[in-house]
C-alpha positions as CSV (number, residue, x, y, z in Angstrom):
1,M,38.9,-35.3,-6.6
2,H,40.1,-32.4,-4.4
3,H,37.3,-30.1,-3.4
4,A,39.2,-26.9,-4.1
5,S,39.5,-27.8,-7.8
6,R,35.8,-28.2,-8.4
7,T,34.4,-26.0,-11.1
8,P,30.9,-24.4,-10.7
9,A,29.6,-26.7,-13.4
10,M,30.8,-29.8,-11.4
11,T,29.2,-28.4,-8.2
12,L,25.9,-27.9,-10.1
13,A,26.1,-31.4,-11.5
14,L,26.8,-32.8,-8.1
15,T,23.8,-30.9,-6.6
16,L,21.5,-32.1,-9.4
17,A,22.7,-35.7,-8.8
18,M,22.0,-35.4,-5.1
19,A,18.6,-33.8,-5.8
20,S,17.5,-36.7,-8.0
21,A,18.6,-39.0,-5.3
22,G,16.4,-37.0,-2.9
23,L,19.4,-36.0,-0.7
24,V,19.0,-32.2,-0.9
25,Q,17.7,-30.9,2.4
26,A,14.5,-29.0,2.3
27,A,15.2,-25.3,2.8
28,D,14.0,-23.3,5.8
29,I,11.8,-20.3,5.2
30,K,13.0,-17.7,7.6
31,L,10.3,-15.3,9.0
32,G,11.1,-12.5,11.3
33,V,9.1,-11.9,14.5
34,A,9.7,-8.4,16.1
35,E,7.5,-8.2,19.3
36,A,7.6,-6.6,22.7
37,L,8.7,-9.5,24.9
38,S,9.8,-7.3,27.8
39,G,8.6,-4.0,29.2
40,G,5.0,-2.8,29.5
41,A,3.7,-4.2,26.2
42,A,5.0,-7.7,27.0
43,Q,1.5,-8.6,28.2
44,Y,0.6,-8.5,24.5
45,G,3.9,-9.5,22.9
46,V,4.4,-12.8,24.8
47,A,0.9,-14.0,23.8
48,I,1.6,-13.0,20.2
49,R,4.9,-14.9,20.2
50,N,3.1,-17.9,21.6
51,G,0.4,-17.7,18.9
52,F,3.1,-17.7,16.2
53,Q,5.1,-20.5,17.8
54,L,1.9,-22.7,18.1
55,A,1.0,-22.1,14.4
56,A,4.6,-22.8,13.2
57,D,4.8,-26.0,15.2
58,E,1.5,-27.2,13.7
59,I,2.5,-26.2,10.1
60,N,5.9,-27.8,10.4
61,A,4.5,-31.0,12.0
62,K,2.4,-31.4,8.8
63,G,5.5,-31.1,6.6
64,G,5.8,-27.3,6.4
65,V,5.1,-25.4,3.3
66,N,5.7,-27.4,0.1
67,G,8.2,-29.4,2.1
68,D,10.1,-26.4,3.5
69,K,10.0,-25.8,7.2
70,L,9.1,-22.4,8.6
71,Q,11.8,-20.9,10.9
72,L,10.8,-18.1,13.2
73,V,13.6,-15.6,13.9
74,I,12.3,-13.9,17.1
75,E,13.6,-10.6,18.4
76,D,12.4,-8.5,21.4
77,E,11.6,-4.9,20.4
78,Q,10.7,-4.0,24.0
79,G,7.8,-1.8,23.0
80,K,10.2,1.0,22.2
81,K,10.5,2.9,18.9
82,E,14.3,3.0,18.7
83,E,14.5,-0.7,19.5
84,A,11.8,-1.5,16.8
85,I,14.0,0.2,14.2
86,N,17.1,-1.7,15.3
87,V,15.3,-5.0,15.4
88,V,13.7,-4.6,12.0
89,K,17.1,-3.6,10.5
90,K,18.7,-6.7,12.0
91,L,16.0,-9.1,10.7
92,V,15.9,-7.6,7.2
93,F,19.6,-7.0,6.5
94,Q,21.5,-9.4,8.8
95,D,19.1,-12.4,9.2
96,K,17.8,-11.9,5.6
97,V,14.3,-13.0,6.6
98,L,11.6,-13.3,3.9
99,M,9.3,-10.9,5.9
100,V,8.7,-9.5,9.3
101,F,5.7,-9.9,11.7
102,G,5.2,-7.1,14.2
103,P,6.0,-4.8,15.9
104,T,3.5,-5.0,18.7
105,L,2.3,-1.4,19.3
106,S,1.2,1.1,16.7
107,N,3.9,3.6,17.9
108,S,6.6,1.0,17.2
109,M,5.1,0.1,13.8
110,F,5.2,3.8,12.8
111,A,8.9,3.7,13.6
112,G,9.9,0.2,12.3
113,G,7.4,-0.1,9.5
114,P,9.1,2.4,7.2
115,V,12.4,0.5,7.5
116,G,10.9,-2.7,6.1
117,N,8.8,-0.8,3.5
118,A,11.9,1.0,2.2
119,A,13.7,-2.4,2.0
120,K,10.8,-3.8,0.0
121,T,10.1,-6.3,2.7
122,V,6.6,-7.2,4.0
123,M,5.9,-5.8,7.5
124,F,2.8,-7.7,8.9
125,G,1.2,-6.2,12.0
126,T,-1.1,-8.5,14.0
127,S,-1.9,-6.2,17.0
128,V,-1.7,-2.6,15.6
129,T,-5.1,-0.9,15.4
130,A,-4.3,2.8,14.9
131,N,-5.4,4.7,11.9
132,G,-2.7,5.4,9.4
133,I,-0.6,2.3,9.9
134,T,-1.1,1.1,6.4
135,D,-0.4,4.6,4.9
136,I,3.3,3.7,5.6
137,G,3.4,2.0,2.2
138,P,2.5,-1.0,0.0
139,Y,4.7,-3.5,2.0
140,V,2.7,-2.9,5.2
141,F,-0.1,-5.4,6.0
142,R,-2.2,-6.1,9.1
143,N,-4.8,-8.6,10.1
144,S,-5.6,-6.6,13.3
145,V,-9.1,-5.1,13.0
146,M,-9.3,-1.4,13.8
147,E,-11.5,-0.1,16.6
148,S,-13.0,2.2,13.9
149,D,-14.4,-1.0,12.2
150,V,-15.6,-2.7,15.4
151,L,-17.3,0.1,17.5
152,P,-19.8,1.2,14.9
153,V,-21.2,-2.3,14.7
154,T,-21.3,-2.6,18.5
155,V,-23.1,0.7,19.0
156,A,-25.6,0.0,16.1
157,T,-26.4,-3.5,17.6
158,A,-27.0,-2.2,21.1
159,Q,-28.9,0.9,19.9
160,K,-31.4,-1.3,18.0
161,F,-31.6,-4.0,20.7
162,Y,-32.2,-1.5,23.6
163,N,-34.0,1.2,21.5
164,L,-31.5,3.7,22.8
165,K,-32.4,7.4,22.8
166,K,-29.5,8.9,24.8
167,V,-26.3,7.6,26.4
168,A,-23.7,8.7,28.9
169,V,-20.0,8.3,28.2
170,I,-17.1,7.5,30.6
171,Y,-13.4,6.9,29.6
172,G,-9.8,6.9,30.8
173,N,-8.3,10.1,29.4
174,D,-4.6,9.4,30.2
175,D,-4.3,6.1,28.2
176,A,-3.7,6.1,24.4
177,F,-5.9,3.0,23.8
178,T,-8.9,4.1,25.9
179,K,-8.6,7.7,24.6
180,S,-8.5,6.7,20.9
181,G,-11.5,4.3,21.6
182,Y,-13.3,7.3,23.1
183,D,-12.6,9.4,19.9
184,V,-14.1,6.6,17.8
185,F,-17.1,6.2,20.1
186,K,-17.7,10.0,19.9
187,G,-17.7,10.0,16.1
188,V,-20.1,6.9,16.0
189,L,-22.6,8.4,18.4
190,A,-22.7,11.7,16.4
191,E,-23.1,9.7,13.1
192,R,-26.0,7.7,14.6
193,N,-27.6,10.8,16.1
194,L,-27.4,9.4,19.7
195,P,-27.3,12.4,22.1
196,V,-24.7,12.2,24.9
197,T,-26.1,13.2,28.3
198,T,-22.7,13.7,30.0
199,T,-19.1,12.7,29.3
200,E,-17.0,11.7,32.4
201,T,-13.3,10.9,32.6
202,Y,-10.9,9.3,35.1
203,V,-7.2,8.4,35.2
204,K,-5.4,5.1,35.4
205,G,-5.4,3.6,38.8
206,D,-8.6,5.3,40.0
207,V,-10.8,3.0,42.1
208,D,-13.6,5.3,43.2
209,F,-15.9,6.4,40.4
210,K,-18.8,7.5,42.6
211,A,-18.6,11.3,41.6
212,Q,-18.6,10.5,37.9
213,L,-21.4,7.9,38.2
214,T,-23.6,10.2,40.3
215,K,-23.5,12.7,37.5
216,I,-24.2,9.9,35.0
217,K,-27.2,8.7,37.1
218,A,-28.7,12.2,37.3
219,S,-28.5,12.5,33.5
220,E,-30.7,9.4,33.1
221,P,-29.1,7.7,30.1
222,D,-30.5,4.6,28.4
223,A,-27.0,3.1,28.3
224,V,-23.4,3.9,29.5
225,V,-20.7,3.9,26.8
226,C,-17.3,2.9,28.4
227,S,-13.9,3.2,26.7
228,C,-12.1,1.5,29.6
229,L,-9.6,-1.2,30.3
230,A,-11.1,-4.3,32.0
231,E,-10.2,-3.6,35.6
232,E,-11.6,-0.1,35.7
233,A,-14.6,-1.2,33.7
234,A,-15.4,-3.9,36.2
235,N,-15.2,-1.5,39.1
236,I,-17.3,1.1,37.3
237,M,-20.0,-1.5,36.7
238,I,-20.1,-2.7,40.3
239,Q,-20.3,0.9,41.6
240,A,-22.9,1.9,39.0
241,R,-25.2,-1.0,40.2
242,G,-24.5,0.1,43.8
243,L,-25.8,3.6,43.0
244,G,-28.9,2.1,41.4
245,I,-28.0,2.7,37.8
246,K,-29.8,0.0,35.9
247,S,-28.7,1.0,32.3
248,P,-26.7,-1.5,30.3
249,F,-23.0,-0.8,29.3
250,I,-21.5,-0.7,25.8
251,G,-17.8,-1.5,25.9
252,G,-14.7,-1.2,23.6
253,N,-11.9,-3.7,23.1
254,G,-10.7,-3.2,26.7
255,F,-13.7,-5.1,27.9
256,N,-12.5,-8.2,26.1
257,S,-10.8,-9.9,29.0
258,P,-11.8,-12.7,31.4
259,K,-10.7,-10.3,34.2
260,L,-14.0,-8.3,33.6
261,F,-16.2,-11.0,35.2
262,E,-13.7,-12.2,37.8
263,I,-14.2,-8.8,39.4
264,S,-17.7,-7.7,38.3
265,R,-19.5,-11.0,38.6
266,L,-23.1,-10.2,37.4
267,A,-22.8,-6.4,37.4
268,G,-22.1,-6.5,33.7
269,E,-25.2,-8.3,32.6
270,G,-26.5,-7.0,29.2
271,T,-23.2,-5.4,28.2
272,F,-22.5,-5.2,24.5
273,V,-18.9,-5.7,23.2
274,G,-17.5,-6.2,19.8
275,S,-14.2,-8.1,19.1
276,P,-12.3,-9.6,16.2
277,W,-12.1,-12.8,18.4
278,S,-13.6,-14.6,21.3
279,N,-12.7,-17.9,23.0
280,T,-16.4,-18.8,22.7
281,N,-16.4,-18.6,18.8
282,P,-17.8,-22.1,18.0
283,A,-15.9,-22.6,14.7
284,P,-13.9,-25.9,14.8
285,V,-10.6,-24.0,13.9
286,N,-11.1,-21.8,16.9
287,K,-12.0,-24.7,19.3
288,A,-8.9,-26.5,18.2
289,F,-6.7,-23.4,18.6
290,V,-8.0,-22.7,22.1
291,A,-7.4,-26.3,23.2
292,S,-3.9,-26.6,21.7
293,Y,-2.9,-23.2,23.1
294,A,-4.1,-24.1,26.6
295,K,-2.3,-27.5,26.4
296,K,1.0,-26.0,25.1
297,Y,1.2,-22.9,27.4
298,N,-1.0,-23.9,30.3
299,A,-2.9,-20.6,29.9
300,E,-5.9,-19.2,28.1
301,P,-5.2,-17.6,24.8
302,N,-6.3,-14.0,24.2
303,Q,-7.3,-12.1,21.1
304,F,-3.6,-11.2,20.4
305,A,-2.5,-14.8,20.4
306,A,-5.4,-15.7,18.0
307,Q,-4.6,-12.9,15.6
308,A,-0.9,-13.9,15.5
309,Y,-1.9,-17.6,15.0
310,D,-4.1,-16.6,12.1
311,A,-1.4,-14.3,10.6
312,L,1.1,-17.2,10.2
313,H,-1.6,-19.3,8.6
314,I,-2.4,-16.5,6.2
315,V,1.3,-16.3,5.2
316,A,1.7,-20.1,5.0
317,A,-1.4,-20.4,2.7
318,T,0.1,-17.7,0.5
319,L,3.5,-19.3,0.3
320,K,1.9,-22.6,-0.8
321,D,1.0,-20.9,-4.1
322,I,4.4,-19.1,-4.7
323,K,7.4,-20.9,-6.1
324,L,10.2,-19.5,-3.9
325,S,13.3,-19.0,-6.1
326,G,15.9,-18.5,-3.4
327,D,16.6,-15.0,-4.8
328,L,15.6,-13.0,-1.6
329,T,14.7,-9.8,-3.5
330,A,12.5,-11.6,-5.9
331,D,10.9,-13.8,-3.2
332,R,10.1,-10.8,-1.0
333,E,8.4,-9.1,-4.0
334,A,6.5,-12.3,-4.9
335,L,5.1,-12.6,-1.3
336,K,4.1,-8.9,-1.3
337,N,2.3,-9.3,-4.6
338,A,0.5,-12.6,-3.6
339,L,-0.5,-11.7,0.0
340,P,-3.4,-9.4,-0.9
341,K,-5.2,-12.4,-2.4
342,A,-5.0,-14.4,0.7
343,S,-8.2,-15.6,2.4
344,I,-8.5,-18.2,5.2
345,S,-11.0,-19.3,7.8
346,G,-9.1,-18.9,11.0
347,A,-9.5,-18.8,14.8
348,T,-10.9,-15.2,14.3
349,G,-13.3,-16.4,11.6
350,P,-13.2,-15.8,7.8
351,F,-10.4,-13.4,6.8
352,K,-9.3,-11.4,3.8
353,F,-7.5,-8.1,3.1
354,R,-8.8,-4.8,1.7
355,P,-6.6,-2.0,0.2
356,A,-5.9,0.8,2.7
357,K,-7.6,4.1,2.0
358,T,-4.7,6.4,2.3
359,K,-5.2,10.1,3.0
360,D,-3.2,11.5,0.1
361,G,-4.1,8.9,-2.5
362,K,-0.7,7.3,-2.5
363,V,-0.4,3.5,-2.8
364,G,-0.8,2.2,0.7
365,G,-0.8,-1.3,2.3
366,W,-3.5,-3.7,3.2
367,D,-6.0,-3.6,6.1
368,A,-8.1,-6.4,7.6
369,D,-11.5,-6.9,5.9
370,Q,-13.2,-8.8,8.7
371,K,-16.6,-8.6,10.5
372,P,-16.3,-8.3,14.2
373,F,-18.2,-10.7,16.5
374,I,-20.8,-9.0,18.7
375,Y,-21.2,-10.4,22.2
376,V,-23.7,-9.7,24.9
377,V,-23.0,-10.5,28.5
378,R,-25.4,-13.1,29.9
379,G,-24.9,-15.1,33.1
380,G,-21.5,-13.4,33.6
381,K,-20.2,-14.8,30.3
382,F,-19.7,-13.4,26.7
383,T,-22.5,-14.9,24.6
384,L,-22.5,-14.6,20.8
385,F,-25.2,-12.2,20.0
386,E,-27.6,-13.8,17.4
387,G,-30.0,-10.8,17.1
388,K,-32.5,-12.2,19.6
């Protein structure tokens, strides 16, 4: 029979015959990954891509999802708003992916998220912590835990443990991340009626904090609250001890880096930090993740790799319960409707979603409903705080 003369009915019959003979290839499920793989935000984006790749390899090695393999379509959004828009358009309309993970930074999600939401395609952020992300719309999800969920628990734990009566604050005022961390800290301290003795600032690249720390010492705080990135935090702690400040530190997410103790050694003893993840989380899933990541990439994973790894497992678990029809519009809608029910126990611990509280009462997307781990620094290491 000449191929050109086949009728649709014959083609269907042939397909069915092949299917019953088990010859039809399992389909690939295409998932978009839009991350900052170059530029300033690549320090996060590359770890995120690695986390996705590791999870995809593991899932596919076990037969994929209901026999279908996961195929990651990876694009570099360079940490730029315009590029985020271009990349999301390409993934959604050209590559026809089922959904998009990313972008990496909150700024880029505010730009690219509305494109996916308007195209009724799930946009899943794994590293975006700003308020308002999930106000974009009902197709926007994130498993990244907001600082506004982490810092209140960190402060409350330290306040109780040290019986704090007053604290000093220091933060970097020219960095979006440390500045928004400061705003959250400020609100939490007010809510908990913890008076602030003095608020000191510095700018990126500063190495001498003596002037600020001298003022802090004179104000005699019970603890020093620091919304700082790891390198500055380490230097601030060393110099504080050199000036005779004995008060413990309370840190934001910027503290969550091995760099902290490479520099500060034991100066950070007694510091309290909260995080959605830590490499010392003893759960078997996390131990396995840390080991396989180190083996595959010859590097330690970070929080961003762990959150990406979990995100793919959240989507894979959801896809197991959906019968994909092959009609892209219907499949995208089915994923968006099923995803809110997802719950897994991942490298970051037990995870589920909660509906976003949007400012104007519109239907929003879905935020992470996850308790942070609280760590206290003992012997120059993050130690899970057990309330003792």
